[in-house]
C-alpha positions in Angstrom: -24.1 -41.0 -61.7 -25.6 -40.6 -65.2 -25.5 -44.4 -65.6 -28.0 -44.9 -62.8 -25.6 -45.5 -59.9 -27.3 -45.3 -56.5 -24.1 -44.6 -54.6 -20.7 -43.4 -55.7 -17.4 -43.7 -53.7 -14.1 -41.9 -54.2 -11.1 -43.8 -53.0 -7.5 -42.7 -52.8 -4.4 -44.7 -53.6 -2.6 -44.1 -50.3 0.4 -46.3 -51.4 1.2 -43.8 -54.1 3.7 -40.9 -53.7 2.0 -37.9 -52.3 3.4 -34.3 -52.1 2.0 -30.8 -51.9 1.2 -30.7 -55.6 -0.8 -33.9 -55.5 -2.6 -32.8 -52.4 -3.5 -29.5 -54.1 -4.7 -31.5 -57.2 -6.9 -33.6 -54.9 -8.5 -30.6 -53.4 -9.2 -29.2 -56.9 -10.6 -32.5 -58.1 -12.9 -32.7 -55.0 -14.1 -29.2 -55.8 -15.1 -30.4 -59.3 -16.7 -33.5 -58.0 -18.6 -31.5 -55.5 -19.9 -29.2 -58.2 -21.2 -32.3 -60.1 -22.8 -33.6 -57.0 -24.5 -30.3 -56.3 -26.0 -30.3 -59.8 -27.5 -33.8 -59.1 -29.2 -32.5 -55.9 -30.5 -29.5 -57.8 -32.1 -31.9 -60.3 -33.8 -33.6 -57.4 -31.5 -36.6 -57.3 -30.1 -37.6 -53.9 -27.1 -39.9 -54.6 -24.6 -40.3 -51.8 -21.1 -39.5 -52.9 -18.6 -40.9 -50.4 -16.6 -39.8 -48.5 -18.2 -36.4 -48.8 -21.6 -37.9 -47.9 -20.1 -39.4 -44.7 -18.3 -36.2 -43.8 -21.7 -34.3 -43.9 -23.1 -36.9 -41.6 -20.2 -36.5 -39.2 -21.1 -32.8 -38.9 -24.8 -33.6 -38.3 -24.1 -36.4 -35.9 -21.0 -35.2 -34.2 -18.9 -38.2 -35.1 -18.6 -41.3 -37.2 -21.0 -44.1 -36.4 -19.6 -47.6 -35.7 -18.8 -49.8 -37.5 -17.5 -47.1 -40.0 -14.6 -46.4 -37.8 -11.5 -48.7 -37.8 -11.7 -51.2 -35.0 -8.8 -53.3 -36.2 -9.9 -56.9 -35.6 -12.6 -55.7 -33.2 -15.4 -57.0 -35.4 -13.9 -58.8 -38.4 -10.8 -60.6 -39.5 -9.2 -61.5 -42.9 -7.6 -64.9 -43.8 -4.8 -65.2 -46.3 -4.5 -68.2 -48.6 -1.7 -69.4 -46.3 -4.2 -69.6 -43.4 -2.7 -66.7 -41.6 -5.2 -64.3 -40.0 -4.9 -60.5 -40.3 -6.9 -57.8 -38.6 -8.0 -56.3 -41.9 -8.2 -57.5 -45.5 -6.1 -54.5 -46.7 -3.2 -55.6 -44.5 -2.8 -59.0 -46.2 -1.2 -57.8 -49.5 1.6 -60.2 -50.3 1.1 -62.0 -46.9 4.7 -61.1 -45.8 4.1 -58.8 -42.8 4.7 -61.2 -39.8 4.2 -58.2 -37.5 0.6 -57.8 -38.6 -0.5 -61.5 -38.2 -3.0 -62.1 -35.4 -3.3 -65.9 -35.7 -3.8 -68.9 -38.0 -6.9 -70.9 -39.0 -5.2 -74.0 -37.4 -4.9 -72.5 -33.9 -7.2 -69.5 -33.8 -6.7 -65.8 -32.8 -4.1 -64.6 -30.4 -6.0 -62.0 -28.3 -2.8 -60.6 -26.8 -1.5 -59.9 -30.4 -4.8 -58.2 -31.3 -4.6 -56.0 -28.2 -1.0 -55.0 -28.9 -1.8 -54.0 -32.5 -4.9 -52.0 -31.3 -2.7 -50.2 -28.7 -0.2 -49.3 -31.5 -3.0 -48.0 -33.7 -4.4 -45.9 -30.9 -1.1 -44.0 -30.4 -2.6 -41.7 -33.1 -5.0 -40.4 -30.5 -2.3 -38.4 -28.8 -1.2 -36.8 -32.1 -4.8 -35.9 -33.0 -5.9 -34.8 -29.5 -6.0 -31.0 -30.2 -7.3 -31.1 -33.8 -10.6 -29.4 -34.4 -11.5 -32.0 -37.1 -10.7 -35.0 -34.9 -14.3 -36.3 -34.7 -14.8 -36.1 -38.5 -11.6 -37.6 -39.6 -10.5 -41.1 -40.6 -7.0 -40.7 -39.1 -7.8 -43.6 -36.8 -7.6 -46.0 -39.8 -4.8 -48.5 -39.3 -4.5 -49.3 -43.0 -3.9 -45.7 -43.9 -1.2 -45.5 -41.2 0.6 -48.4 -42.8 0.2 -47.2 -46.4 1.4 -43.6 -45.7 3.8 -44.1 -42.9 4.5 -47.8 -42.7 3.7 -48.0 -39.0 0.5 -48.3 -37.0 -0.3 -45.2 -35.1 1.8 -42.9 -37.3 0.0 -39.8 -38.5 1.5 -38.2 -41.6 1.1 -34.8 -43.1 -0.4 -36.4 -46.1 -3.2 -38.1 -44.1 -4.0 -34.7 -42.5 -4.0 -33.0 -45.9 -6.3 -35.6 -47.6 -8.8 -35.8 -44.8 -8.9 -32.0 -44.5 -9.6 -31.8 -48.3 -12.5 -34.3 -48.0 -14.0 -32.4 -45.1 -13.6 -29.0 -46.8 -15.2 -30.3 -50.0 -18.1 -31.7 -48.1 -18.6 -28.6 -46.1 -18.5 -26.4 -49.2 -21.3 -28.5 -50.8 -23.4 -28.6 -47.7 -23.1 -24.8 -47.1 -24.0 -23.9 -50.6 -27.0 -26.2 -50.9 -28.2 -25.4 -47.4 -28.0 -21.7 -48.2 -30.1 -22.3 -51.3 -32.5 -24.5 -49.3 -32.2 -27.0 -52.1 -35.2 -29.3 -51.7 -33.5 -32.6 -52.4 -30.6 -31.8 -50.1 -32.8 -30.6 -47.3 -35.1 -33.7 -47.6 -32.1 -36.1 -47.7 -30.1 -34.8 -44.8 -32.7 -33.0 -42.6 -36.0 -34.7 -43.1 -35.1 -38.3 -42.7 -33.8 -40.3 -39.8 -30.1 -41.0 -40.0 -29.6 -43.8 -37.5 -26.5 -45.9 -36.7 -26.2 -49.3 -38.2 -27.6 -52.3 -36.4 -25.9 -52.9 -33.0 -23.9 -49.7 -33.6 -23.9 -46.4 -31.8 -22.3 -43.0 -32.3 -19.0 -43.0 -30.4 -16.7 -40.4 -29.0 -14.4 -41.2 -31.9 -11.1 -39.9 -30.5 -11.2 -41.4 -27.1 -8.6 -44.1 -26.6 -9.8 -47.6 -26.0 -8.5 -47.5 -22.5 -10.5 -44.4 -21.6 -13.9 -45.9 -22.7 
């Protein structure tokens, strides 16, 4: 931030080994990052720090605006050097997962395969149905399913822990700055229009695709 960045993003290595210790270390690290972020607001600098920034917006808007949610080949595809097409760039890796391929540049997209992968991803909806954080959580992300559990639609304890840590850190920052009525924070989140992206809308995040 001190180098003039206009936006900062924190990203986890979901392919690494995660346990209770590393999840606790993440929560502690996010607390420290949140403290730095609050200091910038107090200096009058409104610099989005993702995913904490996005988590605050999910509270204000009651959900994650499309296309920030994972649509899994619903709006974009990724092509490997081999010509094989995947539903997401993060799924290509070594181009060895035949079960994730949805087509080839020589013969196009297989819509039935796309639909099947989307159904598999949406199995997460049943797992998350009763969670109070369901509309603020990125547990619908197919890539995270694969990295953490190896299977689309599989929700792991690590995914719940990491998402909860992000949401808690965001809420701690927002609660403290709102209580202070920090001018930069209030102006940034409450005195400007936060609209969905072009051709997007706020969605009932956790509804299954079949129920829409």
